[in-house]
N, C-alpha and C positions, 0 to 999 in steps of 0.2 A: 390213410395216414395212421401211423402208430399212435396209440393212446399214451403219450408221455406227458407227465405233468408240466404245465407251462411255468415259466419263471419271469418275474417282474424285476427289472433293474434299469438303472440309468446308463445309457449307452452314448459314447462319443459320436457326434454327428459325422465325423470323418470315417467312422467304421460302417456307415450305412449307405446302401445303394437303393435306387428305385427298382421296382420289380419289372423286368422286361416283359412279363406277361400281362401287366396291367393294361386292360383295353383302353383306359382313359388316356388320351394323348393331348387333349386340349384342356388347359387350366386357365380360365378367364381371370384377368387381372383384378376385376372388381370383386370376385369371390375371394381371391387371396388377400386383398386389402381388408375385407370384412373380417376374415379369420385373424389376420395380424392384429387388428384393433381389439378383437375379443381376447386374444391370448395376452396382449399387453395389459389389458384391463383386469382380467380375472384369472389368468393363467391357463394352463392346459388341463382340461377337465377329463379327457379320455386318453390314456396312453396309446401310442401306436403299437401295431403288432408286426413282428418280424420273425424270420427264421435264419439260422446260421448256415452259411454256405462258404466253406473254406475259411478265408480270413475276413469275410464281410458278413454283415447282416442285411438281408433282403426284405424290403417292406411288403407285408401282406395287406395291411390296412393303415392308412395315415400319411400318404405321400404329401398331401397339402400341408398337414401339420409339420412334417419334416422340412418342407420347403420354407415354411414360415419361420421355424426355428433357425434355419440357415440365414435367412434374411435379417433376423434379429441378433445374429452372432452369438447365440446361446451355445455353450460348449457341449451339453448333453441333453438327451430327451428321454423321458420315461418310456419304456418299451416292454411289451409282453413277448417273451421269446418262446416260439412254438416249434414243434418238430418240422423238419424240412419235408415239404410235400413232393409228390411226383409232379411231372409237368401237367398232367390232366387234373390232378387235385389242385394244383396251383391256379390253373385257369378257372376251375369251377368255384374255388374260393373267391377269386376276384369278382365273379358274377354274383355270387350269393351275398357277399359282404357289401359290395358297392352298388350293384345294379338294383337291389331291392330297397336300398336306403335313399337313393337319390335318382333323379331323372337323367339317365344317360342319353347322349346323342345316339341315334340309331347307327350312324357310321361307326361310332366307338364300339358298339356291340358287334356289328357285322365284321369289323376288322379282325376280331379274335374268334368269332364263332366258327369260321372255316377251320381253324386249327382244332377246336373242340370236336367238330364233326369228324375230322381226319383221325384224331386219337380214339374217339369212340368206335369208329369203323374198324380200326386195328384191334381194339379190345373185343368187339362183338363179332367180328368177321363179316359184317354187313353194314349197310348204311343205317344210322340210328333214325328212329321214327321221330316225328314232331313231338309226340307225347313223351318219349324218352328224353329228348333234348329239353323239353319244358320242365320235366321233373329234375333233371340234373342242374340246370342253370337258374331255375326260378322264373324264367321268361314265359310270358303267355304265348299261345300259338299265333296270335295276331302280331306280336312283336317279331316272332321268328319269321313269319312270312314277309314282313316289311324288311327284315334284314336280308332275306334272300333276294329281294328286288335290288338292294344296294350291292350285294355280292356279285350279282350278274352283270352289273354295269362295266363297260370298258374302263381301263385304267385312267384315261384322260378325264372322264367324268367324275371318277372318284377323287382325282386331284383337285378338281373344281370344288367339290363338296368340302374337302379338307381345308382349302384356302378360305372358303366362306365361313367355316366354323370358327376360324380364328377371329372373326369380326364380331362385334356386338350383334345380337339378334336383329335389331331394327335396321342394321346396315346390310344384312344379307339379302342378296337377290336370288341366286340359285341355291337356295337352302335345301336341307334334307327334305323338307315338306314338298318343295317344288319337284324334286326328282321322284319322290314316292308317289305323288299324284300323277305325274307324267308316266312313270313306268307302270303303275297299276292300270292306267288307261290303255297304254300301248300293248300290254299283255293281253287285255281283253280284245283289242283290235286284231292282234296276231292270231288269237284263238278262233276268231270268227271271220275275219277278212284278211287272211295272211298276205295276199299279194299287195295289199295297200302299204305294208310295212316291210317289204322285201329289202329295201335299203334303209334299215332302221336307224343307223347313225345319222344319215342325211335328214331323216324325219326329226330326230332329236334336235339336230342343229337348227332346223327351221322353227321348231316350236320354242326353242330357247330364245332365238332372235325375236320371235313374235311376242314372247313374254317380256323380254328386256325392253322392247320398244313400245310396249303398251297395247299392242294389237290384241293379245290375249290378256285380259285385265285381271282375272281372278284365278287362283289355283283350282277352285272348284269347277271351273270351266272344263277342265280335263275330264271330269266325270261325264260330261256330255258326249265326249268321244266314245265312251263305253256304251252310252245309251244308243248312239247312232249305230255302233258296231253290232249290237244285239237286237236292233229294231226289226230285222228280217224275221225273227221268231217271236218277239214280244208284241209287235204291233203290225206284223205282216207287211213291212215296207220292202219294196222291190230291191233285190240284192244288187242289181246293176246301178241303181241310184245311190246305194250306200257307197259303192266303189267310186262313183263320180264325186260324191261329197268329200271323200277322203283325198281325192286328187286335188280338189280345190284347197282344202285346209292344210295339206302337207306340202304345198308349193310355196316358194319364197314370194309372197304377195301380201296385200293388206287385208286379206280375208281372215276373219277371226273364227274361232271355234263356235262362238255364240251365233255369229252370222249364219253359218252352215246349219247349225242345230235348228234355228228358227225357220230356215228355208225348207227343211226336210221333215223332221219327225216330232217337233215340239207339239204341234196340234194333235197328232195321233196319240202321244203319251198323255196329253191333257184329256182327250176323250176317254182313254182307257181308265184314267184315274177317276173321272166322273162316273163312268159306268161301274167301276168297282165300288165307289162310295154309295151309289144308288142301290146296288145289290146288297151291300152290307146293311144299309138302312132298311131295306125290305125285310131282311132276315130278322132285324130287331123288332120291326112292327109286328111280324108274325108271332112274336113271343108276348105281345101285350095281351093282358087278360081283362075281363070285365071289371075285376077288382081294381086293376090299374087305372081304368077309366073313371073311377070315383074321384081321382085327383083332378080338380077343375082346371089347373094350369096345364096339365098334360092334355086334357080334352080340348082345351082352346087351341093349343099348339097344333094338334092333329087336324082340327077343323081348318086352321089357317093353311096347313099343308094341302088339305083337300081342295080348298078354294084355288090355291096356286096351280095345282095339278089340273083341275077342271079347266082353268083358263088356258093353260098351256096345251092341253089335249084338244081343245076346241079351236086352237089357232090354225093358221095356214101351214104351220110347220108340219103337221100330220095330215 
């Protein structure tokens, strides 16, 4: 963007349009009401930012403030007029101004990220890396990966997310978090047991129905799908049993993810965790010195551990 001095002036509200590149498409009424109350009480504390495009001013920063002024029937609004950006500069401005200042919905980010990727690809002559996208947009790699899960969804599921985002958080059923947890798990299943999700949209429909009806009770249950999918290498669970487990849970029935997890690999993961903890504890004990043993509390604790181990090792278990 050219380095031209910005100008501050009062602009007629009728001369202003929203920015078509603004990723934010959901404005919750309670947020607008809070802003309206604040502006009525103490006035506008921060001018909006705009650029001139033909006979209109386009908002760079301050769409909610502009909407509030319209509702209050104010004739003008203080605005900082900036040079007109390119399409890519405009998008990146949106991300860096808004995305770093407030918590955006992932769908909001993903909705425009595809265009940034396309424009950067044209500029670079190749697909931009995660690092390059992170530096340009200010988004973490974790957020970028979550966006990619949303981007990869078929249109009908994106439509469901958009409709849910219009509701207050407490009323959302198939929220972004639902799809992010489900898609993260299904991606792991696909990478490890691909035949189980050959008809992935049918699998999604089954899981959505089970969540809506309470068969799948918690979003974190989806992480158990990932643990089942990787159990063949993590806890040496037979591959054919993993496939059978997914046939159960991915069918339209009353079997939950938790049911299948408990029937299959829960105990194996529990044993592995215990084994890892015991190994780590052994490594710590090996670092104890004679000087450490001068601490009477530590010495008594170790003696108690010895007594417990002696009892366990002399039992019928061994």
